[in-house]
N, C-alpha and C positions, 0 to 999 in steps of 0.2 A: 504493500499500499503506500510505503514511503517513496518508492521509486516512480509509482504512479504520480504522487504529488509533485516530485521533483519536475516531472515530465510536462504535467499541466502547467505549472508555475512557470517554466522555460518557455513553452510554446505562448501562452499569455504575454510575457513581456517581450518576447521577440515581435509578436503582431503589435504590441503596443509602441514599440521602438519604431517600427517600420511605418506604421499608420501615423504616429504623431510626426515623425520626420517629413513624411509625404503631406500631412496636414497644415504643418505649421512653417516648415522651412523650404518647401517648393511651392512656386507659384508660376503662373505663365499669363502672357497677356497676346491674346489673339482676337482678331476681329473687334477690337475695342472692349473686350469683356476680360477681366481678371479671374483666373481660376486658381485654385489650390492643387495639390499633387493628388488629391482624391477626385477631381473633377467637380467640385463645387463652386458655384459662382461666388466671388467675393466682393462685398460692398465695402464702403467707407465705414470704418468703425465710429460708434458714439464716443463722445467725449470721455464717459466714464470708463468705457473699456479700453480706450487708448491711454487713460491715465494709469489704470491698474496693470495693464498688460502689454503696453506698450507696442500695441498692433495699430497698423495704418488701416488695415483691412481686415475684415472677418466675414465669415460665411454666413452670418445671421444669428439670431437669438436661439432658434430652435437646434441649429447645429451645434453653437456653442454649448447649450445645456447638454446636448447629447454626448459631446465629447468630455465635457465634466464629469457626467454620471458614469460613462464608459471608463474613464481613467480612475477616478477616485473610486467609483463602485467596484471596479475589478481588484483594485488594491485592497480595498476592505474585505472582499470575498476570499482573497487569497489568505490574508492575515488571520482573518477572525474565523473562517470557516475551514480551510483546508490546513491550515498550520495550528489551529486550537489547541489540537492534543499536544503538540510539541510544547507550547508555552506552559501547559498544566501540568505535564510530567517533571518539569525542572523545579 
């Protein structure tokens, strides 16, 4: 079971790294439209998002919320569900 937990954790973090890199560090400008590495259309970010995240462009509120829930929810799942037994045994 411990080996399966390590495999699931490694796969999640690899997907997270690739997806995060594509979403936040890769962008293209074609036909007057900005897109991120995942193909989502980017818009000018509101002042509050620009202030806290230092991003000039963002995919919109719903995609941003999805990104945050996927990132922090996945990490919470790994820590509190998959590895909970490891921390309780110590």
